[in-house]
Structure formats: structure tokens, C-alpha cells
N, C-alpha and C positions, 0 to 999 in steps of 0.2 A: 346525118343519122345516124347514131348511135346500135348496136347491135350487141347489145351485152345479154339477153333476158334470154335464160337455156332450162331442162332441166336437170334436177340434180335429185339421183337418187340417194334415201335418206336410210342410212344400213345401221344403226343403232339396232342392239336387235329389241329394244324395250320399247320399241316403237310398234305394238303389237295388234294396235286397231281394226279391224277389220270391217270392211261398209256391208253394210247391214240394206235387206232391199228392202224402196221403201219409206225409208229414213231423212228426217228433215237434220239436213247441215245448214251451220251457224255460225260465222267468222265472230271473237268477241276479241279486239285486243290482239293478243298473242295466241290466244287458242280457238279453238275448233270445238264447238258443241254437236256430237249425236246422238237425236233426238229420237224415243223410239222404233218404228218399225217390224218387219220380223223377225221370229227371233229365229230361230234352229229349232225348236216346231212347227212352225208354220204359221206362229199364232201374235196377235200385234203381242205390241215387248210397250211397255213403261220406263223403260233403260236410257239411261244418260251416259255418254263414254268422253273424254274433255284431253281431248289432245292440247299437248302443252307442244309450241312448234318454239319454243325456244330450249326447251331441253330433251328434246324428243320421245316423250313418256309419257302415259298418258294416266285418268283416273277415273275414277265415278265416282258420278254427280246422284243424288239426293233422287230416289228413282220417284216421278210422274206418278200425279193422285191414276189419271187415269193409261189406260193402255192404245195406244196409236199406229196407227198405218197411214202412208201418204199427207202428214202432216203438215202443216205449215210453221216460219217459223221467223220473227224478229225482235230487233234490239232498241227499244225507245226507253231512252231516262234508265238506266242503270236496270233495265226487268228486259228478258225473255217474253217471246207473252210466242204463245204457241197455241196450234189453232186447226179444226179438224179433224179427222184422223179417225173418228167417230162417228156413231147415227146417234147419241142419245145429245136432245137441244142443249139439258139445263148443261151442258159438261164439254160444253164444243170447245172452248177454249179454258187455259192455262196459263198461270203467269210466275218465274222461275223471279226471286230475287240474287241478283249477285254477287249485294256485298257482303247478304247472312245465307247464301247458297240454302234458301229455303222453298217450294215451294209453296206459295200462300193459297190459305183452306178457299179462298170463294174462287168457287168454277166463272167461266164466263159462260152465257148460253147464247146460243147460234144470232146469229144477224134477224131472223126471223121468231125465233123462238120457238121454232116444231121441231119436230125429227125425221122431214121431209128437207130438211135443205143440206143435202149428200152430192152436192155439185158440186161441178170445176171449178174451182177457183185459187187467185191467184192473194196473194197479200203483197204490199206496201205502205210505207211509214214516209207520210211525206208533213212534216212542219210538227208538228207535235199529235198531231191523229193516227193509227192505222184505218188502213183503207180495204177493204174486203170486194176485191171485183168476179162479178159472174156477168152470165153469158146474158141475163134479163134485168138485171141490177148491180149499183153499186152500195154502198154501208161505207160509213165510218164509224169510228169507237176510237169516244175521248175517253183517255183512263182520268181525267178529272170529274167529270161525269156517272162514269159509270158506266154507260149507257149505246147501242146502236143506235147510230142514223141515216136510214134512207138518205140519201143523195138529193134526189130530186124534192123533196121538204124539207130542205137545206138551202135550194136556190141553184145548186152547184152539179150542171148531169152528168161529166164528166164523158159527154158519150163520144163515143170509137174510143176510151181507154180499155178496151174488153176488147182488142185486137192484140195484150199481153198471153190475151190465151192463148193464141195460135200455136200450136205443138210448133213450128216447120222454122221458128226465130227464137231469140231470147232477150233478152230482156235487165236493165237495171236501173237503179236509182241513184244518180251524183248531181250536190248539190239542190236536192228537191225538184229535179227533174227526172221524167221516165224517158230512158235512152232506150231504145230495140233494134237486133238488127233485121235487115228483111230482103233477103231477094238480094243481095248483096251489096243495098245499101243498111246505112244506117240514122233513121229517123230521132228525131226527139217529143214528148207531147207538151203543146202549147195547152194549155188550161185554159189561159184565157178565151180560145176560140173553140174548144174541144175538139183541133185537130193534130192530124202527127203531117209535121213539119221535117225536110231533109236534111240533115246533118252536111254542111255543102265544105266542100277540100280537098275532100276523098279520094276524087275521081281513080286517080292512081290505086289506092286500095281494094276498089272495088272494082278496076279494071284483071288485081291479082287474084282475085279471087274467082272472078271471072271464067279464066281461062284454066281451072282445073275444078278433077272434084269433089267437094271438099261439104265434111258437117260443121256445122259451125257447136260450141261447146260450151261457150259463155262468155256474158258479159262485165265485168269486173271494175267496182269505184276504187281501180290504186293512188290512195292517195291526195283524191282529187283528181286522178286523170282519168283516161276509160281506157282498160285495157280491152283487146279483141283476141281469144282465145278459139282457133278451129281446126281442125284436121284434114290436112289431106290426104286424099286417099285413094292411091294408083291403082290402078283391075291389075288384078293379077295372072300372072303369065303361065298360059295354060301350053300343054308339052303332050304327046302323039305316048299314050299306055305310061303317062309318067301324074301324081300329084303334081297341080297345079304350085309354082310358088311364088308364096304370099312376099310382096316385096313388103319395105321400111314405108312405112308412113311417119307422114310430117306434122306434130304440132307446131303451128304455129302463132305467132303472139305478135301483137300491133300496138303499140302506147302513142294514145292519143291528149294529146293538150289541145282542149278544150275555149273558146275565146265569145264570148258576149258581145252581142255592140247592136244599140237601137235603131231601128230604120225609119223612114217615112211611114210603113207599113207593120213596124213592128218589130219585137226581136228575133234575132237572126242568130244563128250557132254555127261558128266555122269549127272544122276542125283541123291541126295540124299532127303526119309522123312524127314523132318524137326518134321513137324506136321499132324499129323490123327483125322478126331474125324468127327462127325453126329451130326443131331438134326432131333427129328422125328418132323412130318410134318399130319396135316389132311389130307388123300384121296383126298380131295378136295379140296387141292391149288392145284395153279398148276404155279409153278417157271417158269418163260420168260427170264430169264437171270441177269448178276449179272454187276455188277459194281467197278473195284477200285477207293478210294477217297483220299484226303490225309486230316487227322483229327490234 
């Protein structure tokens, strides 16, 4: 097992991007788009910043047509789709063309077409469609048709996929399959039966996590492999009449190679740990998320 992954600080002084609260972050090739969020005045922002991870520089992209916070973003067929972050149904989503670097004039309505669509949701891409998952319904957006479809009307229930809404786990899409970490285990969603199935062969990784106090950071599609990132948090050392000692935390990385196979009961997926490593970080750091870029 190789142990090559580590955290490397970016030292270039021109790399000045500051994380805004409630923004959407999306990796596109070697760049990261930071979209919307809350600005310094505490208001929703239309701003879009782009990080070039090759040159460690940033630039400003054209502003969105609508100010947004807590929006979601995804990539499909050369365009960035930004959904949510506003309560106005007629401007619930908008599309950014990467080639022309322009926002399309046509705004996307909310899936229900009314202003009451202000619920918690997740956004994912499977095949050629964009899916919006809420606690009560699931919707699909087909860019070619330019309209929202209720999955129940399409004969696709996607029963149980709303589990990705749970805050105590993280998820990602890899090769048109949805993966989710929950309670030390890794699961994948079987669309054919509407059930979550455990990824086999990762018992050692499960035991590694269960023996410590940790917080999941992200699952990442890393060139067709799955990277699991989590933070091990040791308890502070308390001393009489002295401030507590903040111990170093460990940011842990596991690269998982996935293998599919057909069995008599259907598709089964197993995982193999290719690399497992960690980097020490000061306890005052608070890793929020991570993205995979092409370099």
C-alpha cells in the first residue's frame, strides 16, 4: 500500500481567494469556481471567483444574474448549472457557458414553479440529466427538453436516495453511481432496486475510523477512484489553572479502487485501499471541504 498523499501549503502570494460563507464551490478541470455566498456586507452575492490551480492565481468571472447564498452547482456538457440560493421561483437556476464565459439569458424556474420551493435539497448529475433531491420529492432536469420532470411521473422513484440529505455523512457521484459514507461504512445506491448497498472489502478502513474520534470532510471522485477524507480530532489536554493544550489533528486520506462484478443477485461493488496516509494540522484549523482538480 502506497502512502503518498499529503497536504502542501500554497505559498504563492497572488493566491488570495478567501472563503465566503454559504458559497458554492465547483471544480472544472484545473480550476475551482467559487459562486455566490455572503459578502462582507452580509448580503447575498452575485460574485464568481475562479482559482487556477496550475498557476496559483485567481480571476473574476462574469457575475451571476441573481444574487445567491447556499446554492448548489454542477457541471454538465460544458456548462455550469447553479441552482437555488434564492426564493424567486422564476430565477431559481441559471447556466454559465464555459466556452464563451457568459451567463445564459434564460433563467431556470424552480422544479415546482412556485416561490415555496425553499427546502433543503441536493443536486447531482447522472447521465445527461440533473437531479434535485428533496425530503419529499425528486426531480430531473433535461437540458434538451428545458423543463423539470417529477421522477414519479417518469416511473423512476429513486426510493431512499434522499439519504444523501443527512448531514452526518458525505457523498459523491462516480461513474454514474452515488456513493455515501455513513457510520464508518461506505455505501452505493442501486437504482434498480432503490436501496443502499454496502461496498465490500473495506473492513480494515472501517476499523481504522471506528477506533478514533473523527469528522468526515468529503468523498471525492479522483480520476475514477474514490478518495475519502476525514479529520481525526484528539481530545484537548486540560491542566489545572492553565489553558487547555490544543493537540494536533490528523487529516486522513484513503484512495479506494472500486471493482464492479455481476452476481446471481445483481451488481456488487468491492473496494481496495490503494493508498492511506495522513497529515498533521494544528487544532485551530477547520477543514471544510475538498475538491479534485486536473493538473
